[in-house]
mmCIF file of the N, C-alpha and C atoms, coordinates in Angstrom:
data_MODEL
# 
_entry.id   MODEL 
# 
loop_
_atom_site.group_PDB 
_atom_site.id 
_atom_site.type_symbol 
_atom_site.label_atom_id 
_atom_site.label_alt_id 
_atom_site.label_comp_id 
_atom_site.label_asym_id 
_atom_site.label_entity_id 
_atom_site.label_seq_id 
_atom_site.pdbx_PDB_ins_code 
_atom_site.Cartn_x 
_atom_site.Cartn_y 
_atom_site.Cartn_z 
_atom_site.occupancy 
_atom_site.B_iso_or_equiv 
_atom_site.pdbx_formal_charge 
_atom_site.auth_seq_id 
_atom_site.auth_comp_id 
_atom_site.auth_asym_id 
_atom_site.auth_atom_id 
_atom_site.pdbx_PDB_model_num 
ATOM 1   N N  . MET A 1 1  ? -44.045 1.004   10.324  1.00 0.00 ? 1  MET A N  1 
ATOM 2   C CA . MET A 1 1  ? -43.167 -0.106  9.983   1.00 0.00 ? 1  MET A CA 1 
ATOM 3   C C  . MET A 1 1  ? -42.321 -0.577  11.254  1.00 0.00 ? 1  MET A C  1 
ATOM 4   N N  . ASP A 1 2  ? -42.283 -1.705  11.620  1.00 0.00 ? 2  ASP A N  1 
ATOM 5   C CA . ASP A 1 2  ? -41.521 -2.209  12.743  1.00 0.00 ? 2  ASP A CA 1 
ATOM 6   C C  . ASP A 1 2  ? -39.999 -2.063  12.519  1.00 0.00 ? 2  ASP A C  1 
ATOM 7   N N  . THR A 1 3  ? -39.234 -1.938  13.509  1.00 0.00 ? 3  THR A N  1 
ATOM 8   C CA . THR A 1 3  ? -37.807 -1.712  13.331  1.00 0.00 ? 3  THR A CA 1 
ATOM 9   C C  . THR A 1 3  ? -37.152 -2.848  12.757  1.00 0.00 ? 3  THR A C  1 
ATOM 10  N N  . HIS A 1 4  ? -37.667 -4.011  12.896  1.00 0.00 ? 4  HIS A N  1 
ATOM 11  C CA . HIS A 1 4  ? -37.074 -5.256  12.220  1.00 0.00 ? 4  HIS A CA 1 
ATOM 12  C C  . HIS A 1 4  ? -37.377 -5.245  10.740  1.00 0.00 ? 4  HIS A C  1 
ATOM 13  N N  . ASP A 1 5  ? -38.372 -4.451  10.383  1.00 0.00 ? 5  ASP A N  1 
ATOM 14  C CA . ASP A 1 5  ? -38.762 -4.502  8.831   1.00 0.00 ? 5  ASP A CA 1 
ATOM 15  C C  . ASP A 1 5  ? -38.147 -3.303  8.110   1.00 0.00 ? 5  ASP A C  1 
ATOM 16  N N  . ARG A 1 6  ? -37.340 -2.471  8.620   1.00 0.00 ? 6  ARG A N  1 
ATOM 17  C CA . ARG A 1 6  ? -36.839 -1.389  7.864   1.00 0.00 ? 6  ARG A CA 1 
ATOM 18  C C  . ARG A 1 6  ? -35.852 -1.919  6.910   1.00 0.00 ? 6  ARG A C  1 
ATOM 19  N N  . LEU A 1 7  ? -35.847 -1.230  5.744   1.00 0.00 ? 7  LEU A N  1 
ATOM 20  C CA . LEU A 1 7  ? -34.918 -1.589  4.721   1.00 0.00 ? 7  LEU A CA 1 
ATOM 21  C C  . LEU A 1 7  ? -33.821 -0.483  4.807   1.00 0.00 ? 7  LEU A C  1 
ATOM 22  N N  . GLU A 1 8  ? -32.816 -0.825  5.513   1.00 0.00 ? 8  GLU A N  1 
ATOM 23  C CA . GLU A 1 8  ? -31.780 0.220   5.835   1.00 0.00 ? 8  GLU A CA 1 
ATOM 24  C C  . GLU A 1 8  ? -30.631 0.211   4.834   1.00 0.00 ? 8  GLU A C  1 
ATOM 25  N N  . ASP A 1 9  ? -29.672 -0.617  5.154   1.00 0.00 ? 9  ASP A N  1 
ATOM 26  C CA . ASP A 1 9  ? -28.296 -0.577  4.433   1.00 0.00 ? 9  ASP A CA 1 
ATOM 27  C C  . ASP A 1 9  ? -28.441 -1.318  3.147   1.00 0.00 ? 9  ASP A C  1 
ATOM 28  N N  . LEU A 1 10 ? -28.733 -0.636  2.094   1.00 0.00 ? 10 LEU A N  1 
ATOM 29  C CA . LEU A 1 10 ? -28.839 -1.227  0.744   1.00 0.00 ? 10 LEU A CA 1 
ATOM 30  C C  . LEU A 1 10 ? -27.645 -0.921  -0.108  1.00 0.00 ? 10 LEU A C  1 
ATOM 31  N N  . ASP A 1 11 ? -26.384 -1.309  0.397   1.00 0.00 ? 11 ASP A N  1 
ATOM 32  C CA . ASP A 1 11 ? -25.168 -1.022  -0.294  1.00 0.00 ? 11 ASP A CA 1 
ATOM 33  C C  . ASP A 1 11 ? -25.177 -1.814  -1.656  1.00 0.00 ? 11 ASP A C  1 
ATOM 34  N N  . PHE A 1 12 ? -25.762 -2.985  -1.681  1.00 0.00 ? 12 PHE A N  1 
ATOM 35  C CA . PHE A 1 12 ? -25.819 -3.830  -2.876  1.00 0.00 ? 12 PHE A CA 1 
ATOM 36  C C  . PHE A 1 12 ? -27.234 -4.135  -3.182  1.00 0.00 ? 12 PHE A C  1 
ATOM 37  N N  . PRO A 1 13 ? -28.023 -3.096  -3.759  1.00 0.00 ? 13 PRO A N  1 
ATOM 38  C CA . PRO A 1 13 ? -29.451 -3.342  -3.835  1.00 0.00 ? 13 PRO A CA 1 
ATOM 39  C C  . PRO A 1 13 ? -29.792 -4.494  -4.849  1.00 0.00 ? 13 PRO A C  1 
ATOM 40  N N  . ASP A 1 14 ? -28.842 -4.972  -5.647  1.00 0.00 ? 14 ASP A N  1 
ATOM 41  C CA . ASP A 1 14 ? -29.124 -6.061  -6.549  1.00 0.00 ? 14 ASP A CA 1 
ATOM 42  C C  . ASP A 1 14 ? -28.854 -7.500  -5.814  1.00 0.00 ? 14 ASP A C  1 
ATOM 43  N N  . ASP A 1 15 ? -28.365 -7.421  -4.685  1.00 0.00 ? 15 ASP A N  1 
ATOM 44  C CA . ASP A 1 15 ? -28.034 -8.722  -3.905  1.00 0.00 ? 15 ASP A CA 1 
ATOM 45  C C  . ASP A 1 15 ? -28.611 -8.492  -2.514  1.00 0.00 ? 15 ASP A C  1 
ATOM 46  N N  . ILE A 1 16 ? -29.946 -8.762  -2.343  1.00 0.00 ? 16 ILE A N  1 
ATOM 47  C CA . ILE A 1 16 ? -30.559 -8.724  -1.046  1.00 0.00 ? 16 ILE A CA 1 
ATOM 48  C C  . ILE A 1 16 ? -30.994 -10.089 -0.592  1.00 0.00 ? 16 ILE A C  1 
ATOM 49  N N  . ALA A 1 17 ? -30.815 -10.422 0.740   1.00 0.00 ? 17 ALA A N  1 
ATOM 50  C CA . ALA A 1 17 ? -31.314 -11.678 1.222   1.00 0.00 ? 17 ALA A CA 1 
ATOM 51  C C  . ALA A 1 17 ? -32.092 -11.416 2.451   1.00 0.00 ? 17 ALA A C  1 
ATOM 52  N N  . PHE A 1 18 ? -33.372 -11.853 2.442   1.00 0.00 ? 18 PHE A N  1 
ATOM 53  C CA . PHE A 1 18 ? -34.237 -11.696 3.643   1.00 0.00 ? 18 PHE A CA 1 
ATOM 54  C C  . PHE A 1 18 ? -34.237 -13.054 4.382   1.00 0.00 ? 18 PHE A C  1 
ATOM 55  N N  . LEU A 1 19 ? -33.993 -13.031 5.669   1.00 0.00 ? 19 LEU A N  1 
ATOM 56  C CA . LEU A 1 19 ? -34.008 -14.206 6.490   1.00 0.00 ? 19 LEU A CA 1 
ATOM 57  C C  . LEU A 1 19 ? -35.173 -14.085 7.456   1.00 0.00 ? 19 LEU A C  1 
ATOM 58  N N  . THR A 1 20 ? -36.102 -14.983 7.530   1.00 0.00 ? 20 THR A N  1 
ATOM 59  C CA . THR A 1 20 ? -37.276 -14.913 8.408   1.00 0.00 ? 20 THR A CA 1 
ATOM 60  C C  . THR A 1 20 ? -37.555 -16.225 9.005   1.00 0.00 ? 20 THR A C  1 
ATOM 61  N N  . HIS A 1 21 ? -38.374 -16.214 10.000  1.00 0.00 ? 21 HIS A N  1 
ATOM 62  C CA . HIS A 1 21 ? -38.755 -17.525 10.656  1.00 0.00 ? 21 HIS A CA 1 
ATOM 63  C C  . HIS A 1 21 ? -40.062 -18.019 10.220  1.00 0.00 ? 21 HIS A C  1 
ATOM 64  N N  . ASN A 1 22 ? -40.753 -17.260 9.444   1.00 0.00 ? 22 ASN A N  1 
ATOM 65  C CA . ASN A 1 22 ? -42.094 -17.778 8.919   1.00 0.00 ? 22 ASN A CA 1 
ATOM 66  C C  . ASN A 1 22 ? -42.374 -17.202 7.594   1.00 0.00 ? 22 ASN A C  1 
ATOM 67  N N  . HIS A 1 23 ? -43.381 -17.861 6.947   1.00 0.00 ? 23 HIS A N  1 
ATOM 68  C CA . HIS A 1 23 ? -43.724 -17.438 5.598   1.00 0.00 ? 23 HIS A CA 1 
ATOM 69  C C  . HIS A 1 23 ? -44.356 -16.014 5.587   1.00 0.00 ? 23 HIS A C  1 
ATOM 70  N N  . ARG A 1 24 ? -45.282 -15.836 6.538   1.00 0.00 ? 24 ARG A N  1 
ATOM 71  C CA . ARG A 1 24 ? -45.969 -14.482 6.532   1.00 0.00 ? 24 ARG A CA 1 
ATOM 72  C C  . ARG A 1 24 ? -44.977 -13.335 6.697   1.00 0.00 ? 24 ARG A C  1 
ATOM 73  N N  . SER A 1 25 ? -43.872 -13.449 7.430   1.00 0.00 ? 25 SER A N  1 
ATOM 74  C CA . SER A 1 25 ? -42.906 -12.405 7.520   1.00 0.00 ? 25 SER A CA 1 
ATOM 75  C C  . SER A 1 25 ? -42.116 -12.247 6.203   1.00 0.00 ? 25 SER A C  1 
ATOM 76  N N  . MET A 1 26 ? -41.850 -13.328 5.524   1.00 0.00 ? 26 MET A N  1 
ATOM 77  C CA . MET A 1 26 ? -41.124 -13.264 4.228   1.00 0.00 ? 26 MET A CA 1 
ATOM 78  C C  . MET A 1 26 ? -42.002 -12.544 3.222   1.00 0.00 ? 26 MET A C  1 
ATOM 79  N N  . GLN A 1 27 ? -43.259 -12.997 3.097   1.00 0.00 ? 27 GLN A N  1 
ATOM 80  C CA . GLN A 1 27 ? -44.136 -12.382 2.139   1.00 0.00 ? 27 GLN A CA 1 
ATOM 81  C C  . GLN A 1 27 ? -44.338 -10.845 2.448   1.00 0.00 ? 27 GLN A C  1 
ATOM 82  N N  . SER A 1 28 ? -44.373 -10.462 3.741   1.00 0.00 ? 28 SER A N  1 
ATOM 83  C CA . SER A 1 28 ? -44.601 -9.123  4.104   1.00 0.00 ? 28 SER A CA 1 
ATOM 84  C C  . SER A 1 28 ? -43.347 -8.284  3.748   1.00 0.00 ? 28 SER A C  1 
ATOM 85  N N  . LYS A 1 29 ? -42.201 -8.840  3.973   1.00 0.00 ? 29 LYS A N  1 
ATOM 86  C CA . LYS A 1 29 ? -40.985 -8.055  3.636   1.00 0.00 ? 29 LYS A CA 1 
ATOM 87  C C  . LYS A 1 29 ? -40.800 -7.875  2.069   1.00 0.00 ? 29 LYS A C  1 
ATOM 88  N N  . LEU A 1 30 ? -41.152 -8.930  1.341   1.00 0.00 ? 30 LEU A N  1 
ATOM 89  C CA . LEU A 1 30 ? -41.012 -8.797  -0.137  1.00 0.00 ? 30 LEU A CA 1 
ATOM 90  C C  . LEU A 1 30 ? -42.036 -7.776  -0.618  1.00 0.00 ? 30 LEU A C  1 
ATOM 91  N N  . THR A 1 31 ? -43.273 -7.849  -0.071  1.00 0.00 ? 31 THR A N  1 
ATOM 92  C CA . THR A 1 31 ? -44.306 -6.887  -0.498  1.00 0.00 ? 31 THR A CA 1 
ATOM 93  C C  . THR A 1 31 ? -43.804 -5.446  -0.218  1.00 0.00 ? 31 THR A C  1 
ATOM 94  N N  . LYS A 1 32 ? -43.322 -5.169  0.942   1.00 0.00 ? 32 LYS A N  1 
ATOM 95  C CA . LYS A 1 32 ? -42.799 -3.863  1.396   1.00 0.00 ? 32 LYS A CA 1 
ATOM 96  C C  . LYS A 1 32 ? -41.666 -3.415  0.446   1.00 0.00 ? 32 LYS A C  1 
ATOM 97  N N  . LEU A 1 33 ? -40.733 -4.327  0.219   1.00 0.00 ? 33 LEU A N  1 
ATOM 98  C CA . LEU A 1 33 ? -39.655 -4.014  -0.654  1.00 0.00 ? 33 LEU A CA 1 
ATOM 99  C C  . LEU A 1 33 ? -40.151 -3.537  -2.114  1.00 0.00 ? 33 LEU A C  1 
ATOM 100 N N  . ALA A 1 34 ? -41.130 -4.276  -2.615  1.00 0.00 ? 34 ALA A N  1 
ATOM 101 C CA . ALA A 1 34 ? -41.727 -4.038  -3.878  1.00 0.00 ? 34 ALA A CA 1 
ATOM 102 C C  . ALA A 1 34 ? -42.404 -2.641  -3.866  1.00 0.00 ? 34 ALA A C  1 
ATOM 103 N N  . LYS A 1 35 ? -43.062 -2.299  -2.801  1.00 0.00 ? 35 LYS A N  1 
ATOM 104 C CA . LYS A 1 35 ? -43.731 -1.067  -2.705  1.00 0.00 ? 35 LYS A CA 1 
ATOM 105 C C  . LYS A 1 35 ? -42.747 0.091   -2.688  1.00 0.00 ? 35 LYS A C  1 
ATOM 106 N N  . ILE A 1 36 ? -41.663 -0.056  -1.938  1.00 0.00 ? 36 ILE A N  1 
ATOM 107 C CA . ILE A 1 36 ? -40.751 0.994   -1.740  1.00 0.00 ? 36 ILE A CA 1 
ATOM 108 C C  . ILE A 1 36 ? -39.914 1.146   -3.006  1.00 0.00 ? 36 ILE A C  1 
ATOM 109 N N  . SER A 1 37 ? -39.651 -0.009  -3.732  1.00 0.00 ? 37 SER A N  1 
ATOM 110 C CA . SER A 1 37 ? -38.837 0.016   -4.960  1.00 0.00 ? 37 SER A CA 1 
ATOM 111 C C  . SER A 1 37 ? -39.734 0.834   -6.061  1.00 0.00 ? 37 SER A C  1 
ATOM 112 N N  . LYS A 1 38 ? -40.953 0.561   -6.121  1.00 0.00 ? 38 LYS A N  1 
ATOM 113 C CA . LYS A 1 38 ? -41.813 1.322   -7.096  1.00 0.00 ? 38 LYS A CA 1 
ATOM 114 C C  . LYS A 1 38 ? -41.845 2.775   -6.796  1.00 0.00 ? 38 LYS A C  1 
ATOM 115 N N  . GLN A 1 39 ? -41.836 3.132   -5.572  1.00 0.00 ? 39 GLN A N  1 
ATOM 116 C CA . GLN A 1 39 ? -41.820 4.667   -5.202  1.00 0.00 ? 39 GLN A CA 1 
ATOM 117 C C  . GLN A 1 39 ? -40.530 5.216   -5.611  1.00 0.00 ? 39 GLN A C  1 
ATOM 118 N N  . MET A 1 40 ? -39.389 4.453   -5.618  1.00 0.00 ? 40 MET A N  1 
ATOM 119 C CA . MET A 1 40 ? -38.105 5.027   -6.019  1.00 0.00 ? 40 MET A CA 1 
ATOM 120 C C  . MET A 1 40 ? -37.830 4.750   -7.492  1.00 0.00 ? 40 MET A C  1 
ATOM 121 N N  . ASP A 1 41 ? -38.842 4.274   -8.252  1.00 0.00 ? 41 ASP A N  1 
ATOM 122 C CA . ASP A 1 41 ? -38.727 3.904   -9.655  1.00 0.00 ? 41 ASP A CA 1 
ATOM 123 C C  . ASP A 1 41 ? -37.685 2.861   -9.921  1.00 0.00 ? 41 ASP A C  1 
ATOM 124 N N  . LEU A 1 42 ? -37.658 1.843   -9.085  1.00 0.00 ? 42 LEU A N  1 
ATOM 125 C CA . LEU A 1 42 ? -36.849 0.738   -9.200  1.00 0.00 ? 42 LEU A CA 1 
ATOM 126 C C  . LEU A 1 42 ? -37.724 -0.470  -9.523  1.00 0.00 ? 42 LEU A C  1 
ATOM 127 N N  . ARG A 1 43 ? -37.091 -1.510  -10.113 1.00 0.00 ? 43 ARG A N  1 
ATOM 128 C CA . ARG A 1 43 ? -37.895 -2.727  -10.495 1.00 0.00 ? 43 ARG A CA 1 
ATOM 129 C C  . ARG A 1 43 ? -37.210 -3.928  -9.943  1.00 0.00 ? 43 ARG A C  1 
ATOM 130 N N  . ILE A 1 44 ? -37.980 -4.825  -9.366  1.00 0.00 ? 44 ILE A N  1 
ATOM 131 C CA . ILE A 1 44 ? -37.365 -6.192  -8.845  1.00 0.00 ? 44 ILE A CA 1 
ATOM 132 C C  . ILE A 1 44 ? -37.628 -7.156  -9.983  1.00 0.00 ? 44 ILE A C  1 
ATOM 133 N N  . SER A 1 45 ? -36.554 -7.811  -10.371 1.00 0.00 ? 45 SER A N  1 
ATOM 134 C CA . SER A 1 45 ? -36.579 -8.853  -11.372 1.00 0.00 ? 45 SER A CA 1 
ATOM 135 C C  . SER A 1 45 ? -37.176 -10.100 -10.840 1.00 0.00 ? 45 SER A C  1 
ATOM 136 N N  . LYS A 1 46 ? -38.396 -10.480 -11.305 1.00 0.00 ? 46 LYS A N  1 
ATOM 137 C CA . LYS A 1 46 ? -39.091 -11.644 -10.848 1.00 0.00 ? 46 LYS A CA 1 
ATOM 138 C C  . LYS A 1 46 ? -38.390 -12.908 -11.238 1.00 0.00 ? 46 LYS A C  1 
ATOM 139 N N  . SER A 1 47 ? -37.698 -12.956 -12.387 1.00 0.00 ? 47 SER A N  1 
ATOM 140 C CA . SER A 1 47 ? -36.927 -14.089 -12.817 1.00 0.00 ? 47 SER A CA 1 
ATOM 141 C C  . SER A 1 47 ? -35.690 -14.308 -12.023 1.00 0.00 ? 47 SER A C  1 
ATOM 142 N N  . LYS A 1 48 ? -35.139 -13.266 -11.380 1.00 0.00 ? 48 LYS A N  1 
ATOM 143 C CA . LYS A 1 48 ? -33.883 -13.393 -10.525 1.00 0.00 ? 48 LYS A CA 1 
ATOM 144 C C  . LYS A 1 48 ? -34.232 -13.516 -9.068  1.00 0.00 ? 48 LYS A C  1 
ATOM 145 N N  . THR A 1 49 ? -35.497 -13.393 -8.699  1.00 0.00 ? 49 THR A N  1 
ATOM 146 C CA . THR A 1 49 ? -35.819 -13.495 -7.268  1.00 0.00 ? 49 THR A CA 1 
ATOM 147 C C  . THR A 1 49 ? -36.208 -14.860 -7.014  1.00 0.00 ? 49 THR A C  1 
ATOM 148 N N  . LYS A 1 50 ? -35.652 -15.434 -5.906  1.00 0.00 ? 50 LYS A N  1 
ATOM 149 C CA . LYS A 1 50 ? -35.773 -16.828 -5.523  1.00 0.00 ? 50 LYS A CA 1 
ATOM 150 C C  . LYS A 1 50 ? -36.060 -16.953 -4.031  1.00 0.00 ? 50 LYS A C  1 
ATOM 151 N N  . VAL A 1 51 ? -36.745 -18.109 -3.678  1.00 0.00 ? 51 VAL A N  1 
ATOM 152 C CA . VAL A 1 51 ? -37.063 -18.454 -2.393  1.00 0.00 ? 51 VAL A CA 1 
ATOM 153 C C  . VAL A 1 51 ? -36.408 -19.759 -2.033  1.00 0.00 ? 51 VAL A C  1 
ATOM 154 N N  . MET A 1 52 ? -35.762 -19.768 -0.746  1.00 0.00 ? 52 MET A N  1 
ATOM 155 C CA . MET A 1 52 ? -35.172 -21.036 -0.245  1.00 0.00 ? 52 MET A CA 1 
ATOM 156 C C  . MET A 1 52 ? -35.740 -21.263 1.132   1.00 0.00 ? 52 MET A C  1 
ATOM 157 N N  . ARG A 1 53 ? -36.306 -22.522 1.229   1.00 0.00 ? 53 ARG A N  1 
ATOM 158 C CA . ARG A 1 53 ? -36.895 -22.824 2.546   1.00 0.00 ? 53 ARG A CA 1 
ATOM 159 C C  . ARG A 1 53 ? -35.933 -23.910 3.282   1.00 0.00 ? 53 ARG A C  1 
ATOM 160 N N  . VAL A 1 54 ? -35.761 -23.652 4.549   1.00 0.00 ? 54 VAL A N  1 
ATOM 161 C CA . VAL A 1 54 ? -34.927 -24.537 5.370   1.00 0.00 ? 54 VAL A CA 1 
ATOM 162 C C  . VAL A 1 54 ? -35.695 -25.018 6.554   1.00 0.00 ? 54 VAL A C  1 
ATOM 163 N N  . ASN A 1 55 ? -35.822 -26.378 6.736   1.00 0.00 ? 55 ASN A N  1 
ATOM 164 C CA . ASN A 1 55 ? -36.465 -26.897 7.956   1.00 0.00 ? 55 ASN A CA 1 
ATOM 165 C C  . ASN A 1 55 ? -37.906 -26.438 8.055   1.00 0.00 ? 55 ASN A C  1 
ATOM 166 N N  . THR A 1 56 ? -38.719 -26.493 7.038   1.00 0.00 ? 56 THR A N  1 
ATOM 167 C CA . THR A 1 56 ? -40.056 -26.077 7.206   1.00 0.00 ? 56 THR A CA 1 
ATOM 168 C C  . THR A 1 56 ? -41.027 -26.989 6.406   1.00 0.00 ? 56 THR A C  1 
ATOM 169 N N  . ARG A 1 57 ? -42.266 -27.077 6.843   1.00 0.00 ? 57 ARG A N  1 
ATOM 170 C CA . ARG A 1 57 ? -43.222 -27.892 6.116   1.00 0.00 ? 57 ARG A CA 1 
ATOM 171 C C  . ARG A 1 57 ? -44.116 -26.995 5.390   1.00 0.00 ? 57 ARG A C  1 
ATOM 172 N N  . ASN A 1 58 ? -44.043 -25.689 5.649   1.00 0.00 ? 58 ASN A N  1 
ATOM 173 C CA . ASN A 1 58 ? -44.941 -24.738 5.020   1.00 0.00 ? 58 ASN A CA 1 
ATOM 174 C C  . ASN A 1 58 ? -44.713 -24.727 3.471   1.00 0.00 ? 58 ASN A C  1 
ATOM 175 N N  . THR A 1 59 ? -45.780 -24.825 2.742   1.00 0.00 ? 59 THR A N  1 
ATOM 176 C CA . THR A 1 59 ? -45.630 -24.865 1.289   1.00 0.00 ? 59 THR A CA 1 
ATOM 177 C C  . THR A 1 59 ? -46.444 -23.708 0.640   1.00 0.00 ? 59 THR A C  1 
ATOM 178 N N  . ASP A 1 60 ? -46.799 -22.654 1.376   1.00 0.00 ? 60 ASP A N  1 
ATOM 179 C CA . ASP A 1 60 ? -47.517 -21.487 0.889   1.00 0.00 ? 60 ASP A CA 1 
ATOM 180 C C  . ASP A 1 60 ? -46.605 -20.866 -0.167  1.00 0.00 ? 60 ASP A C  1 
ATOM 181 N N  . ARG A 1 61 ? -47.279 -20.354 -1.282  1.00 0.00 ? 61 ARG A N  1 
ATOM 182 C CA . ARG A 1 61 ? -46.629 -19.664 -2.285  1.00 0.00 ? 61 ARG A CA 1 
ATOM 183 C C  . ARG A 1 61 ? -46.055 -18.299 -1.801  1.00 0.00 ? 61 ARG A C  1 
ATOM 184 N N  . THR A 1 62 ? -44.890 -17.949 -2.214  1.00 0.00 ? 62 THR A N  1 
ATOM 185 C CA . THR A 1 62 ? -44.403 -16.608 -2.018  1.00 0.00 ? 62 THR A CA 1 
ATOM 186 C C  . THR A 1 62 ? -44.485 -15.866 -3.386  1.00 0.00 ? 62 THR A C  1 
ATOM 187 N N  . GLU A 1 63 ? -45.204 -14.685 -3.293  1.00 0.00 ? 63 GLU A N  1 
ATOM 188 C CA . GLU A 1 63 ? -45.534 -13.980 -4.548  1.00 0.00 ? 63 GLU A CA 1 
ATOM 189 C C  . GLU A 1 63 ? -45.048 -12.574 -4.483  1.00 0.00 ? 63 GLU A C  1 
ATOM 190 N N  . LEU A 1 64 ? -44.782 -12.168 -5.788  1.00 0.00 ? 64 LEU A N  1 
ATOM 191 C CA . LEU A 1 64 ? -44.322 -10.791 -6.043  1.00 0.00 ? 64 LEU A CA 1 
ATOM 192 C C  . LEU A 1 64 ? -45.174 -10.280 -7.172  1.00 0.00 ? 64 LEU A C  1 
ATOM 193 N N  . ASP A 1 65 ? -46.077 -9.246  -6.695  1.00 0.00 ? 65 ASP A N  1 
ATOM 194 C CA . ASP A 1 65 ? -47.011 -8.706  -7.750  1.00 0.00 ? 65 ASP A CA 1 
ATOM 195 C C  . ASP A 1 65 ? -47.970 -9.751  -8.293  1.00 0.00 ? 65 ASP A C  1 
ATOM 196 N N  . GLY A 1 66 ? -48.366 -10.725 -7.485  1.00 0.00 ? 66 GLY A N  1 
ATOM 197 C CA . GLY A 1 66 ? -49.288 -11.763 -7.929  1.00 0.00 ? 66 GLY A CA 1 
ATOM 198 C C  . GLY A 1 66 ? -48.641 -12.926 -8.673  1.00 0.00 ? 66 GLY A C  1 
ATOM 199 N N  . ASP A 1 67 ? -47.321 -12.922 -8.954  1.00 0.00 ? 67 ASP A N  1 
ATOM 200 C CA . ASP A 1 67 ? -46.666 -13.909 -9.549  1.00 0.00 ? 67 ASP A CA 1 
ATOM 201 C C  . ASP A 1 67 ? -45.856 -14.804 -8.506  1.00 0.00 ? 67 ASP A C  1 
ATOM 202 N N  . GLU A 1 68 ? -45.923 -16.145 -8.676  1.00 0.00 ? 68 GLU A N  1 
ATOM 203 C CA . GLU A 1 68 ? -45.188 -16.997 -7.749  1.00 0.00 ? 68 GLU A CA 1 
ATOM 204 C C  . GLU A 1 68 ? -43.762 -16.938 -8.022  1.00 0.00 ? 68 GLU A C  1 
ATOM 205 N N  . ILE A 1 69 ? -43.017 -16.870 -6.806  1.00 0.00 ? 69 ILE A N  1 
ATOM 206 C CA . ILE A 1 69 ? -41.480 -16.828 -6.950  1.00 0.00 ? 69 ILE A CA 1 
ATOM 207 C C  . ILE A 1 69 ? -40.929 -18.282 -6.892  1.00 0.00 ? 69 ILE A C  1 
ATOM 208 N N  . ASP A 1 70 ? -40.006 -18.530 -7.801  1.00 0.00 ? 70 ASP A N  1 
ATOM 209 C CA . ASP A 1 70 ? -39.359 -19.837 -7.902  1.00 0.00 ? 70 ASP A CA 1 
ATOM 210 C C  . ASP A 1 70 ? -38.713 -20.182 -6.578  1.00 0.00 ? 70 ASP A C  1 
ATOM 211 N N  . GLU A 1 71 ? -38.791 -21.512 -6.234  1.00 0.00 ? 71 GLU A N  1 
ATOM 212 C CA . GLU A 1 71 ? -37.968 -21.982 -5.077  1.00 0.00 ? 71 GLU A CA 1 
ATOM 213 C C  . GLU A 1 71 ? -36.740 -22.725 -5.547  1.00 0.00 ? 71 GLU A C  1 
ATOM 214 N N  . VAL A 1 72 ? -35.724 -22.610 -4.642  1.00 0.00 ? 72 VAL A N  1 
ATOM 215 C CA . VAL A 1 72 ? -34.446 -23.214 -5.054  1.00 0.00 ? 72 VAL A CA 1 
ATOM 216 C C  . VAL A 1 72 ? -33.880 -24.029 -3.800  1.00 0.00 ? 72 VAL A C  1 
ATOM 217 N N  . GLU A 1 73 ? -33.084 -24.972 -4.084  1.00 0.00 ? 73 GLU A N  1 
ATOM 218 C CA . GLU A 1 73 ? -32.379 -25.719 -2.993  1.00 0.00 ? 73 GLU A CA 1 
ATOM 219 C C  . GLU A 1 73 ? -31.223 -25.053 -2.395  1.00 0.00 ? 73 GLU A C  1 
ATOM 220 N N  . ASP A 1 74 ? -30.472 -24.259 -3.234  1.00 0.00 ? 74 ASP A N  1 
ATOM 221 C CA . ASP A 1 74 ? -29.300 -23.549 -2.843  1.00 0.00 ? 74 ASP A CA 1 
ATOM 222 C C  . ASP A 1 74 ? -29.202 -22.317 -3.758  1.00 0.00 ? 74 ASP A C  1 
ATOM 223 N N  . PHE A 1 75 ? -28.269 -21.345 -3.390  1.00 0.00 ? 75 PHE A N  1 
ATOM 224 C CA . PHE A 1 75 ? -28.121 -20.164 -4.216  1.00 0.00 ? 75 PHE A CA 1 
ATOM 225 C C  . PHE A 1 75 ? -26.820 -19.464 -3.778  1.00 0.00 ? 75 PHE A C  1 
ATOM 226 N N  . ALA A 1 76 ? -26.278 -18.545 -4.632  1.00 0.00 ? 76 ALA A N  1 
ATOM 227 C CA . ALA A 1 76 ? -25.108 -17.819 -4.299  1.00 0.00 ? 76 ALA A CA 1 
ATOM 228 C C  . ALA A 1 76 ? -25.506 -16.494 -3.931  1.00 0.00 ? 76 ALA A C  1 
ATOM 229 N N  . TYR A 1 77 ? -24.927 -16.014 -2.816  1.00 0.00 ? 77 TYR A N  1 
ATOM 230 C CA . TYR A 1 77 ? -25.170 -14.600 -2.275  1.00 0.00 ? 77 TYR A CA 1 
ATOM 231 C C  . TYR A 1 77 ? -23.897 -13.934 -2.045  1.00 0.00 ? 77 TYR A C  1 
ATOM 232 N N  . LEU A 1 78 ? -23.723 -12.883 -2.765  1.00 0.00 ? 78 LEU A N  1 
ATOM 233 C CA . LEU A 1 78 ? -22.391 -12.163 -2.839  1.00 0.00 ? 78 LEU A CA 1 
ATOM 234 C C  . LEU A 1 78 ? -21.174 -13.124 -2.920  1.00 0.00 ? 78 LEU A C  1 
ATOM 235 N N  . GLY A 1 79 ? -21.352 -14.068 -3.776  1.00 0.00 ? 79 GLY A N  1 
ATOM 236 C CA . GLY A 1 79 ? -20.239 -14.904 -4.179  1.00 0.00 ? 79 GLY A CA 1 
ATOM 237 C C  . GLY A 1 79 ? -20.174 -16.165 -3.337  1.00 0.00 ? 79 GLY A C  1 
ATOM 238 N N  . GLN A 1 80 ? -20.930 -16.392 -2.260  1.00 0.00 ? 80 GLN A N  1 
ATOM 239 C CA . GLN A 1 80 ? -20.883 -17.562 -1.320  1.00 0.00 ? 80 GLN A CA 1 
ATOM 240 C C  . GLN A 1 80 ? -22.063 -18.439 -1.617  1.00 0.00 ? 80 GLN A C  1 
ATOM 241 N N  . TRP A 1 81 ? -21.885 -19.722 -1.686  1.00 0.00 ? 81 TRP A N  1 
ATOM 242 C CA . TRP A 1 81 ? -22.981 -20.657 -1.860  1.00 0.00 ? 81 TRP A CA 1 
ATOM 243 C C  . TRP A 1 81 ? -23.653 -20.969 -0.525  1.00 0.00 ? 81 TRP A C  1 
ATOM 244 N N  . ILE A 1 82 ? -24.985 -20.855 -0.495  1.00 0.00 ? 82 ILE A N  1 
ATOM 245 C CA . ILE A 1 82 ? -25.755 -21.037 0.666   1.00 0.00 ? 82 ILE A CA 1 
ATOM 246 C C  . ILE A 1 82 ? -26.578 -22.351 0.450   1.00 0.00 ? 82 ILE A C  1 
# 
């Protein structure tokens, strides 16, 4: 695993935001998080997981365990609207 892909400081594991420059990296991080979560007997809520795209034309689906993740225009992260 690359140093940039490590899941390190998970103080708030129910509020995680991945920031990436491309879809492939986002999908890779989400897939790794799902794998690690399963190993720790944790579950990622597909209904609460969202994708937000900024300044991109890429329309590839982001998936979690084969299900498409909903896209949003904005969201609240740790009480702040983004």
